[in-house]
C-alpha positions in Angstrom: 0.3 -0.1 0.0 1.2 3.7 -1.0 -0.5 6.7 0.8 0.0 10.0 -1.4 -0.9 13.2 0.4 -3.0 15.7 -1.9 -2.9 18.7 -0.1 -2.6 22.1 -1.9 0.7 22.3 -0.7 2.0 19.4 -2.2 0.3 20.3 -5.7 1.8 22.2 -8.3 0.4 25.4 -9.2 -0.3 26.2 -12.8 -0.2 29.6 -14.3 -1.4 30.6 -17.7 -3.6 33.5 -18.7 -6.6 31.3 -18.7 -6.0 29.8 -15.1 -6.2 31.3 -11.5 -6.1 29.8 -8.1 -5.3 26.2 -10.0 -3.3 23.5 -8.6 -2.8 20.0 -9.4 -1.9 16.5 -8.4 -1.0 14.4 -10.9 -2.2 10.7 -9.6 -1.7 8.9 -12.7 -1.6 7.9 -16.4 -2.1 4.6 -18.1 -0.4 3.7 -21.6 -0.4 7.7 -21.8 -4.0 7.5 -23.1 -5.7 7.9 -19.8 -5.0 10.9 -17.4 -6.3 11.1 -13.5 -5.6 14.0 -11.7 -6.7 15.6 -8.2 -7.2 19.5 -8.4 -7.7 22.5 -6.4 -9.5 25.4 -7.4 -9.1 28.2 -5.0 -12.0 30.6 -4.0 -12.6 32.9 -7.0 -10.3 30.9 -9.0 -11.1 30.0 -12.6 -9.9 27.6 -15.6 -10.5 29.3 -18.2 -12.6 29.0 -21.5 -10.5 26.1 -23.1 -11.1 23.1 -25.6 -10.8 19.8 -24.0 -8.1 17.5 -26.0 -9.7 14.2 -25.1 -13.2 13.4 -23.6 -13.0 14.4 -19.7 -14.7 13.8 -16.6 -14.8 16.4 -13.9 -15.9 15.0 -10.5 -16.6 17.1 -8.0 -15.4 16.1 -4.5 -15.9 19.1 -2.6 -17.0 22.9 -3.0 -19.1 24.2 -5.8 -18.3 25.2 -9.6 -19.8 26.8 -12.4 -19.4 25.0 -15.4 -20.1 26.6 -19.1 -19.6 25.5 -22.6 -20.4 26.6 -26.0 -23.6 24.7 -26.0 -24.8 25.0 -22.8 -25.3 28.2 -20.4 -23.6 28.2 -17.0 -24.7 25.3 -14.4 -24.2 25.2 -10.8 -22.7 22.0 -9.6 -21.4 20.7 -6.2 -20.1 18.1 -4.8 -20.9 14.2 -5.3 -21.6 15.6 -9.2 -19.9 14.6 -12.5 -19.6 16.6 -15.7 -18.6 15.4 -18.8 -17.0 17.0 -21.6 -16.5 15.6 -25.1 -13.2 15.9 -27.1 -13.0 19.3 -28.6 -16.1 20.9 -26.5 -14.9 24.7 -25.6 -15.5 24.8 -21.5 -15.1 26.8 -18.4 -14.9 25.7 -14.6 -14.9 28.4 -12.1 -15.7 28.8 -8.4 -16.6 31.4 -5.9 -15.9 29.5 -2.7 -13.0 26.5 -3.7 -13.6 23.5 -5.2 -11.6 19.9 -5.1 -12.4 17.8 -7.8 -10.8 14.8 -9.9 -10.4 15.1 -13.8 -10.3 12.0 -15.9 -9.4 12.4 -19.5 -9.1 9.9 -22.1 -10.1 9.4 -25.6 -11.6 6.2 -24.7 -13.9 7.6 -22.0 -17.6 7.5 -22.7 -20.5 9.2 -21.3 -22.9 5.9 -21.3 -22.4 5.9 -17.3 -24.5 9.1 -17.2 -27.7 7.2 -18.7 -27.9 5.4 -15.4 -28.5 8.9 -13.5 -30.9 10.3 -15.5 
């Protein structure tokens, strides 16, 4: 067994003109096709509008976010919620009070999980 600390103090701060208050703990990659990361987005933080490079799931663990995409207006989501973005989809994530989430990225991800939750 290995235990990995995921505190923000152990994360890498990502600086970019499109990002504010964004920290990432890279968890693993599988065959260079699947990437799994734990993120911290500080209060009033933003992951600015960008194109999903591959299919992506944003799984909110703690806090709330406002997500939007070219095809959808802004939607408020909170913990225990998963958001699926298709490859190429322009989207943005922001938070007023802070957010922790897991991001899973892979060209092989499918959104069929969500059919069971509707």
